[in-house]
N, C-alpha and C positions, 0 to 999 in steps of 0.2 A: 453674728454681723451679718446682714443681708447683703446680697450681691446684685449691683446694679448693672443691667446688660443693654446694650443699643443693638437692635437688629435692623439691618438697612437692607432692604430689598424691594425693588419695584413690584413685586406679587406678594405682598406680605400677608395679603387676605387669605391667600392659599396655606399659608403657615400658621394659621390659628390654633389647628389642635398641639403644634409644636409650643407655642406660646403659653396655651392653657396648662402643657403638662410641665413647664419649667416653672410656671408660677405655683403650681400646686406643690411642687419642691421646695417652695420658699425663695424663689429668685424675683427679683423685680426687673420689668421690661418697660421700655420704650421704645418705638418705632420710628422709621423713615422709610421714603419711598423713592428717595433718589439721594445721592452724594452730597449735594448743598445743603438739603435738608438735615442730612447726618452730622455733617460739619457745623451747623447753626445749633444743633442740639449738644454736641459735644462741648461746645464753647459754653453753654448754659447750664451743664450739669456736670456732675462727678460721676463718670461711668467706670466700672471694673474692669469691662470689657467690651468688644464690639463684634458683632456677627456682621458679614459685610459680603454682599452678594457682588461677584467680579462682573455679571452682565447686566448693568443699570443704564437707562437712557441718560443722554446728557453727560453728565460728569460720569466717568466709567469707575468701576470699582478699583483698579488698579491706581487711577489717578487719586481717588478718594483715598487711598490708601497711602499715597506718597505725601498727600497734605496732612493727613493723621500724623506719621511718623515725623514730619518735618516740625510740626507744631507740638504734639504731645508723644515723642519717643519712647515712654515707658508704657504706654497704654496698648495691651495687648490686643492684636486684630485675629480673629480667626475669618479665612477667606472662605468664601463657599462658592462652588461654580458648577455648571453643567459641563463646561470643557474639558478635555482630557489633555489638550495640548501640551506638549512638553515645554514650549516656550513660556505659556502662561504660568505654569507653575513655576518655573526657574525665576520669572520676573515676580513672583508674589514672594517666593522663598528668599529671594535676594533682597525684598523690602523689609525683611525681618519680620515675618508674621509669626504668631504662636502656633497656629496650625492650619491644615488645608483641608478641606471637605469636597466630596463631589456629590453633587445632586444624583437622584433624589437622597435626603438625607433622612433619618429617623429620628425618633426623640431621643433615643437611648444613645446615638451617635453624638448627639448633641450635649447630652449630659456627660458622657466621657471625655470629649473635648474641654468641657468646663472644668473638671475635675483635673485631667492632666495640665491644664494651663494655671488655674487658681490654687489648687489644693494640692499640687505636685510635691511641694518641699514638705508640707504637713505629712504626707501620706509616705513619703520617703522616709521621712524622720520617725514616723511612728513603726514603719516595717523595720528600720535598721534598728531601732532600740530594742523591738521585741526579739530580732534575730541575735544581738550582742548578748541579751539576757539568757538566752538559750545557750550561746557559745561561752558565756563567762563559766557556768559549771563546769565544761568540759576542760576549758584552760585551767581551772582550778585543780580539776583531778590531775591533770597532766604534772603541774607544778609540784603536786604532794607525791609523785611518784619517782623512779628513778628516770633521769633523761640522759640520753647519750649525745655524742655531738651532733649526728644527723638530725635527730629529733630537736635540739635547740634551734638549730636552724628553721626548721619548719614551724616551732613556737614563736620565734621572733617573726616571722612573715605573717604569722596569725596577729600577733599583736600589733604591728604596722597595720594590717590591713584593717583593723578595728580603729586604729587612731585616726586613719584617713576616713574612714566610714563615718566615725562620730565627731569629725573636725566641725562640721557646720551644724551640728544639733544643738538645741538649746538646753537640752537635757544636763544641766550641770552634774546631777547626781551620777548618771552614767559614766560622764568624763572624769569624774572623780574615783570611781569604781576601777576605770580603766588604768588610770595612773598609780593607784593603790597596786594593781596585778602586775604593771609593768615594775614598779618598785621592787615587789617581791621577786619577780624573776629575775631582776639585776642582780638581787642579792644572792640568790641561790645560782647564777650563772657565774657570778664571780667566785665563790666557794668552789665550784666544779672546776674552774680553769686551775685556780689556784691549787687544788688537789692533784690533777692530772698533768700541768704543763710540763713540767720537767721529763717526767715519763714518756709524754708524747714526743717530745723532741729527741728523745735518747732512742725511742723504739724504732725497730724496723717493719713493724707490724702495719697492715694495711689498714687495720680498724683504728684510726686516727685521723683528725681532721687534715685536710690539705691547708697548708700554711703559706705565708706570703713566699718563701724561699722554693717551694715546689710548686706554685699555684702558675707561674708561666708556662714549665715544662709539661704539668697534668693537664692544665685547662685551655692554652693557647697553642702549644706547639703543633698540635695534629692540623689546627686550621691553617696556621701558617704554610705548612710543609705542601699544601695543595696546590701550589702553583699560582693561586689567585691571589690578586693584590689586596692587601688587608692594611687597614689604620686601626692601630692600638691607641685608643684615647684615654689618658689617665688622668682623671680630675681629681686633683688633690683634696682630700678630705670631705668625699661624698659620702654620706650616709644612704643606708637601704632606703629609709622612708623619703630622702630627696630625689634618689634614682626613680622611685613609684611615680612622683609628682611630675617628673619630666618625662616619664614613659609615653603617655599619649602623643607629644609632639613628636618622640623619635618615631611612633608607629606611624604617623603620618607619612613618612619618608620610606621606612625600612619595616622588613617581617623581624620580629624578635625569635631568632631560632633557638636561643636556650637562654635562661636566666638562672645564675648561679650565685653560690656564697662560698667563699672560702675563709679561713682564719688569719687575722693578723698577728704577727708575732709581736712580743712584748719587747721594749715598749712600742704602744701604737702611736709611733711618730715618725714622720717622714724619712728623717736621717737613717733610723733602722729598717724600717716597714719596707719602703720603696726601695732601697738599695738591696734589699733581700730580694725583692720580687724581680728585679733587672738583673742581679749578679746570679740569681739562681742558688744562692749559698746563705747560710747564716751568718750574722755579722764577724764572728770571730773566725769563719773561715775565708770572709772575703778580706780580712786583716792579712791572714797567714799567706794567700794566693796573690792578693794584689794589694799589698800595703800602699802603692803609690796612688791608690784610688780611694783611700780611706784618710780624711784630714785628722791631723792628730791635736786631740783635746781642743778641737774647734767643730762644734758641730753645725755650724752656718756652712761649712765648706765640705760637709760629707756627701752631698748629692750633686758635685759638679761632675762625676764621671759614670752618668746612669749610661750614657750611649757606649761607653767602653765596656762596662760590665755586662750589657746586653750582649754585644758582640762576642764576649769571650763566653758566654752561657750558649749562645748560639753555636759556636765553634766547638764548644763541647760535646753539644748534641748532634755534632756532624751537619749542621746547616748552613749551607754556603748560599746566602742571599745577600743582596743589595739592600740596605735598610738606609734610613734617615731619621734623625733626632731633632726634635725641636720642643725647647720649653718656653711657655708663653706666660709672662709675669705680667703683663700690664695690656690696657685698652688697645693701645698702640700697636704692640706687637701681634695682638690678636688679629686686628685689621690687616697689618702687612701680610701675616701669613695666609688670611683667607684671599687676599688680592692676589698670591703668588703661589697659591696652592696648585697650579696646573704644573708649576716647575718640577713638584715632587712625585709625579707620576711615574717617575721611570724606575722607583724602588718598588720592590715587592712587598716590603713591611716598613710603613712610615710610624713612627712613634710621637704622639703630640702630648705632651703634660702641661696640663691647663690647671693655672693657680687662679682661681677666684673664690671658690668656697672658703677655702683656708683663711684667705685674705678677709673674708666676709666675717668669720668667726672670731678672728684677732681684733678687727675693727670694732666688731661689737663689744669687745672688751674695753677697748680704748677711746671711743667716741660716743658722746650722749646721744648724738642724734641716730646713730645705728642702733643704740641702745632700745631707744623709743620706738624704732622701726620694726625692730626684732624682738619684741617684749615676750614672746614665748614660742614654744615649738611649731605653731601652725604659722606665723609670721615669718620663722626661718626658713619652712618649706617654701611659703609663698614668694620672698625675696629671691629665693635660689630659682625659682621657675621664672620669674620677670627676668631677672639677670639672663638666664640662658636664651629666653623668647627673642631678646634684642640685643644678643651679643655676636661678635665674631663666630664663636663655636657654633652657632645654628647656622650660619652662612656655610662654614667648612661642611657641616654634616648634610645639608641641603645640597652642597657640590658633589660629595661622595654619593649621594642618593642619586642624583642625576647621572653618574659616571659608572653607576653599578660597581661600586668598590664595598668590599666587607668590611664590617666595622666590629671592634671589640671595646667596649666599654668598661673601665673599671677604675678603682682608687686605691690608695695605699691603708686608709684607716678611717673611721668617723670620728665624732665628737660627742660629747654629753653635756648636756646642761648641769652643770655641779650646784650644790647646795649645801654639803655638809662640811664645813672645816676641819681638819684633822691637824694638830701641832706637830712639828718635826723640827728639829735642830740639826744644822750641819755647818760645816767651816765654809769659809769665802771661797772655796774652789768647787763647790756643789752647784749642780746644774740649776737652773731656774724655773724649769717644767712644773707645773702645778700637779699633775697626775703622775709623774714617777721621779724619784731622786736617786742619784747615784754619786756617791763619794765616800770619805772615809769620816769615820766618827760620827754617824748619823745616830740621833735620838728620836726615838718614837714610841709608839705603843704597838707592839706586835699585833694585837687584835684588830688593830684597824688598817694593817698593810699586808699584802703578799711580799714576803722578804726573802731575798735571794742572797744569802751570805756570800756564796761562791758563784761568780760570774759564770765561770766554765760550764755550770749546772744547765744555764740556760744560753749557752753561746753567745754570751756577751762580753766585749772588751773590759778588762781591769785595768783601769787607769794608773793606779797603783797598788801595792800588796795586799793593803786592808781596805780596798773598795768593796763595797756591796751594791745591791739596786733594792729599791722598795717601790711597790706600785699601789696607787690607790684603788679601791673598788668600789663600784654602786658608783655613787654620784659624790664621793668624798671629793675634797680637794687639800693639797698640802700647804700650811701657813705657818711662817715663823713667828716664834713668840713675840717678837719684837715689833711693836705697832700693829699688833695682831688685831685688834677692831677695824683698824682702817682698810687692813688687805682683805679682812672677811667682807666688809661692806663692798670693797671694789670689786672683787672676784666673785662673789656670790652670784649666782642665776648667770654666768657666763658660761660659752661652749668653750669645753676644753678636751685635750687628748693627751693619751701617753698611758693610760691605765687600763682597768678592766671593767668592760661593761658591753653589753649587747649590741650598744650604738658604735661602739671603738673597734670592736673584735671583729665582728660579722662584718666582712666585706664583699659588696655585690660584684659580680662581673656578667656582663651581659654580651651575647654574640648575636649579630644581626647581618642577615643578607638583603641584598638589594630586591625591592619589589619588581615583578617580572615587568 
């Protein structure tokens, strides 16, 4: 397909060598010697791009640019000028030009500017596809070998990187290959966790992952002890890939000092994982030490005492500081906190638990309109990004950057898009979560689950003498045989958590310091 170029310059006769060079490369050109003539030509023709001289008699280049952008905002314009004045550059860039060149320009500069502007996406996609094809073999070799917990973290980071890189690619075959590779990785990771989880929790060895119950002490405590004010922001159910698409907005305001990942305990749900994080204890030890902070047989009440559990953890570690804790569950609560954030600056540690991503995943299950908006993983990330950019949380982050406050960002667990139904039978007291079940008289196929017949082995509470836990692996989800087809269709392709997958278990934790 030929590219139509308009070049507007009052000295166009001097540019004939450039025009001939571009025509030899297959481009079609029209020329104008002033701004009004350029506007008339744009009105009459379909141009793919405009080269615009900044210093023309009559209607100036910047005035012409303004009129072009008002009427044809999508038309790319490359400004060419003799002037190196910063104000002119800023005016042009502020008017959303595609590129900015300073005379004298040579033909190869012009060609490069064209390719950057018009072929940018194609060239990036081709380069990305080639790079992934090379990486594919390396990822395959890693998956065929023995992988330890720290290597799983790096492997998941690589898979996430390529997921984001290929997101805008039109190469469906490469996207399918990556999905298959991720599915294979999740199957192996689920088996790996199942094989090692009980030993990890019981071991005193340093050669094991950092889990929810020791993440605060091992990852955060040293930062908090340095006497600088810190905000710990916990976004419920934030996956690593969602953090990566939020990262550029954070980096506009902060320097990322360290990006890390730890392992969520099982089940990967708020009531267990987040309580363990704030308490610095596994669930069974929370019940022993602080029974008043663990709701009996009522999962919805088990995160009401996170502030108390955090203060107990600080006390056990000999840290005596003033803390504030706020849980934000609605837009109005977020706005109110953002408006009054200055009132919390007297504490050395402020904890903000922000619940939006978790509500989004639940809403996608329950509301048709959200299902349509969040049709796939890319849309799920995109909606998370859009929410953050327009949320009170962004205002909070902006304020903290201005006040030079350190920030730690983390979550309690992630979620996975489920696809494969697994039948399970339980009595009326069995919990409703689709990724883990606990109760007595559970019936299931052992090959489909990670089975824990003795909850004490994984430091979980036993509701009665015959209680056990089962965890869904990979992208499976539990469905009762009653109304089986209805529930399969209702829950398939929804985002769930509680079981074992890379997305649920590997929890991002990021440390920011203010820009100087």
